[in-house]
N, C-alpha and C positions, 0 to 999 in steps of 0.2 A: 251767164248772160244768155247763152243759147237756150237754156231751159225757160227763162222768162219770155223770150221771143216766141217760143213754141206755144206757151200758155196763152199769150195775147192773140196769137193767130187763131187758136182754137176758139177763144171767146168771141172773136170777131166773126168767125164762121157761123157760130151758133146764133149770134145776134141778128144776122141777116137771113131770115128764114126763106127768103126768096132766092138764095144762092142755089145754083144748080147742083144736082146730085154729084156731079163730077168733082166740083170744088170740095164737096163734103168728104168725098173719099180721099182726096189729096190731103185734106186737113188731118184726117185720121191717120193717114200714112205718115205724115210729118210728126204727128203726136207720138206715134209708136217709135219713130226714129229718135225723137227727143228722149223718150223714156229709156230706150236702149243706151243712148249716150249717157244719160244720167246714172244708170247702173254701172256702166264702165268707169265713169268718173268717181263714183262712190267707192268701187273696189280699188281704184288707183289711190284715192285718199287714204283708205285703210292701209294699203301697202306702204304709202309714204309715212304714215304714223308708226308702223312697225319698224321701218328702216330708221326713222328718227330715234326710236327707243334704243335700237341696237347701237346707233351712233353715239348716243349719250352714255350708254353703258361702257362702250369701248373707250370713250373719252375719259371716263372716271378711271378705268384700268390704266390708260396711258398716263394720267396724272399721277397715279400711285407709283407707276414704274419710274416716272421722272423724279419723284421725291426720293425713291430708293436709290436711284442713280446718283442723285445729289448727295445723299448720305454716304453712299459707298465712295464717292469721289472725295468727300471730306476725310473719311477714314483712311483711304489710300494716300491722300496727301499727307496726313499726319504720320502714317507709317513711312512714307517716303522721306519725310524730314528726319524722322528718328534714324532710319537706316543711313541717311546721308551723314548725320552727326557721328554715328558709329564708324562709318567708313573713314571720315576725316580723322577720328581718334586713332583708328588702326593705322592709318597712313603716318600719323605723327609718331606712334609707337614703333612702327617699322623704320622710320627715319632714325629714331634714337638707337634702335638695335643695330642698324647699319653703321651708325657712327661709332658705337662701341666696338663692333667687329672690325672696323677699319683701323681703330687704334691698336687693337690686338695684333692684327695682321701687319701693321707697320712696324711692329717690334717694340712695343712699349716695355722696356726692360724691367721697369719697376713692377708693372702688373704681371709680367711673365714670371718674375722671381717669386712674387706672392703666390701665384697660382702653383708654381712648382713646390713651394713650401707647403701649401695646403695639401697638395697631392701626396707629398712625402708623409705628412702627419696622418693623412687618411690611410696610407698603406701601413704605417706602423700600428695604428689603431686596429686595422683589419687583422694584422698578424697577431696582436694581443688577443683579439676576440677569437681567432682561430685556436690559439693555445688554450684559452679558457674553455672553448667548445670541446677540444680534445680531452681536457681534464674532466669535464662533465660527462663525456661519453664513457671514459674509463670508469668513473664513479658509478655511472648508470649500469654499466655492464657488471660491475662488482655487485651492485644492489640486485640486479637480475639473478645472478648466481645465488646470492643469499636468499632471495625470494623463492627460487626453485628449491633450494635446500629446505626452507621453511615449509613450503608446500608438501614436500616429500615427508618431512617430519610430521606435519599435520595429518597427512593421510595415514601414517603409521599410528599416530595417536587416536585418530578416529577409529581405526581398526581395533585398537586396544580397548577403546571405550565400548565399541560394539561387542567385543568379546566379554568385557566386564558386565555389560548389561545382560548378556545371555547367561553368564554365570550367576549373576544376582537373581535373574528370573528363575533359573534352575534351583537356586537356594530357596527362594520363596515357595516354589512348587514343592520342593522336598520338605520344607517346614509345614506346608499345608497337609501333605501326605502323613507326616509324622503326627500332626495334631489329630488327624482322623483316626490313626491307629491307636493313639493314646485315649481318645474319646471312647473308642470301642472297648479298649481294655479296661478302662476305669468308669464304665457306664454306671455301675452301681454306686460310685462314690461322688459323681458330679452333683453339684448343688447340695451336697451333704458335708460341707467343709472342704470341698475340693473344686477348683475351677481350672479350666484349660483355655488359654488365650494365645493368639499369635500376633506378634508385633515386631516390625523391623526385621523380618526374616528369622525370628526366633520363636520358640514355643515355650510358654511359661505355664508350669504346673504349680499352682499355688495351693498349699495345704494349711488350713487354719490350725491354730494351736489346739483347739478342741478335738481335732481329729488325731493329732499325733502325740500330744504331751499333756500331762497334768500340770497344773499351775506351778511354775517355778522349777519344774523337773526337766531332765534331759533324756530320760528313758522313753522310748517310743511305745505307745499303747498298742495292743494287739490289732485293733481295727486299722490303725495307721500303718502298722507293719505290713498288713495284707495289701493295702494300696501301694506301698513302696515296692513290694515284691512284683506286683503287676507292672509297675514302671520299669523295674529292673529287667523283666523279661523282654519288654519292648526294646530296651537299650541293647540287650544281648543280641537281638535279631537285627539291629541297625547299628553296626560298628562305626559308621561314618558320622556319628553324632557326638559332639563335645558336650560335656555336662558341667554346669556350675550349680552348686548347692549353696543357697544363701539363707542364713538364719536372721530373723527380724524380731524385735521386741517392741513393746509400746514405750512411752516416754516416762513411765513411772520408774524412778530409780530403784535398783535392787542393790542392797548393801548386805552381803553375806560375809560370813567369817570362815566358811569352810571352803570346799572346792570351787563353788560358784560365788564370786565376790561382787560382780556387777553385771549389767546388761551385755557388755562385750563378752564376758565369759559364757553367759547363758546362750547368746546367739551363736557363738562359735561351736560350743559343745553340742548344741542341738543339730547344727549342720553336720558335724562330724558323726553324730549318732545316725542320722538319716543316710549318710554316705556309707557307713559300715554295713547297715542292713541291706542296701542295694548291692554292694559288692559281695555280701555273703549269700545273696539270693540268686545270683546269676553269674555267668562267666563274662565279666566286664574288665577290660584293661584298666587298672587303677589310674593310669596316666591320662585317661580321658576325663577324669573327674577332678574338679577343684571344689573344696569346701571352704566357706568363709562366713564370718559373722558381720552383720552390719549394725547391730545394736538397734537403737531407736532412730537412727539418722536417715533412713530412707522410708518414711511412712507413706501409706496409701492415702491417709487423710490426716490433716493437721489439727482437727478439732480435739478438744479436751474432754470429749464425752466417752462414756463406757462403750458405746457402739463403735466409735472411731478407733478406740484403743483395741477393741476386739479384732477389728479388721487388720490392724497393724501387726498383731501378734501372729506371725505366720512363718512358714518355711517355703521358699520358692526353689523349684528345680528348673533351671533355665537350660533348654536344649537348643544347640546351634549346629546346623549341618556344617561339616568340615569345609574349610575354604582353601584347601591346598592349591587347587587350580587358580583360584582368585588371587592368592598370595603370589603365585608364580608370575602372573600377569603384572601385578603391582611391582614385583622385584625388577621386572624388565624395564619399568619406567624409571 
């Protein structure tokens, strides 16, 4: 309203051009005052607007707080009712317990007798369980002693097994050394009707029939005798070797009427001939050697061909390092 009055006053002053200069100056002064007041009012209006926005924002926050309080109040009320119900139930249970305790304290003879009987039964059961526990402890102690004995025995057996393994290893090493010695001694005969192999700690010197014997004969041929003498020298230098001489034939039946009647006779006599030549060629304790015939029953090949039968007609000298130490360990078991 003041702004409008100032504007009217200015307009009126300009309308009367005959107004004195003093009045004009007063009008300008009042106009300036009105503009100043207008600017102040404008700033106040802006301040009121900002305060109004803050008040609205705070009002929204207060409304949310009121809603949260209402919700919390509802939850607390529900919790309070639940707690009250529980409290009442606990009071009821407490009253019941107090009533039962009062009956016992007042000397309800029937209940006291039952309780005493139950207590007695409980004691008897406890004593029985204690007896059972003692028996179990006794048995457990006995089993522990037995287990200790078994562990001790197991350790002994493990030591024996270790010793046996060492002896067997030594046996294999001795067999390998023997095979090398024989290979060196019989170098000129290998792959010429004579083969040397090592299996299961033993050395097998296999001599074909063609190297040792004429067909159906038991006398050793000169070339075969030379090979047997070389074997005998090796055996003489290695007295800790046991010897098995086995004669083998093919599966063709031999039916003789003289000294040699069948394959059994032929295989045994050939093994004996080989044994005699080795004993005559070197200083070998005869107790080290066993001679036997296997006839056709241990073939290298089962085929009925001339090649297979030729392989089966052979004499094998099986050399085994003595196992005296091994047998001693086995005897202790």
